[in-house]
Phi, psi and omega in degrees: 000147182284155181255129183291340184260001178239143175294142180268130174250123181250122179258122185246143173213168182297300188272344183049048178234337183231280189300314183294325178287322176297315179297318178300312181298316181293313181292322177296322180295320185268337185218019181297342176284340183257327188224155174265114185257128178227162173221156180200175180224159176281334175219076187302138180287338181092003179204164172257129185301129181303326180287331174295317177299316182297312185287334173286324176300327179298335179251017173083021180242124183260113175245019185294340179266358179296152177231147177287130183230156177270143181298334179296339177298343184253002183295336179263005180253154176280115180245117182285317185223134174249129177238119176264142182242008173212153185300320182297318180293325179298320180287327184269357189287122174280175172270132182261152179302131178079001184296127180253322187234152174216131179231149172234116176234101184277142178226151175301149178270108182292342179295341179265005181294143179238161178123197179291168177305317181293322179293319178294316178299324179297322178293315178300319180292320178298313180295319176303314182293324176295315178299317181299316180299314183292314185282333172294319178294320178298315179298319179297321177296320177298317179296317180297319182293331178286334180286338183284000000 
């Protein structure tokens, strides 16, 4: 649930099953004290990918209770910043009430990875680490701007 005293950051992806949940978990872990982090999709898959849950657990972040949500669920909420993490969501993204910022940082979709279990997990880990670098930097920037 969103917090009335923190700005809401909404992370969007098409299916809201992998990338957006990994980004939500990472950003909430690093900056959840400053911002209310949510994720949603333009065409939600209805589940959170088990491998996304697994690779975040490997770095100490639990997203096992996350649920796939539709971006329209947030149209009546004040959303300060929208961040899209896949091209399709960027194209389908509406303007949300109160939206001040919009960013697009695209990442490969690990749900489409093929190969052995280890090869697929390697793709999930690579994408997780890329998301982590970007969203850790974003969180650090938010902290720096509050110090000014």
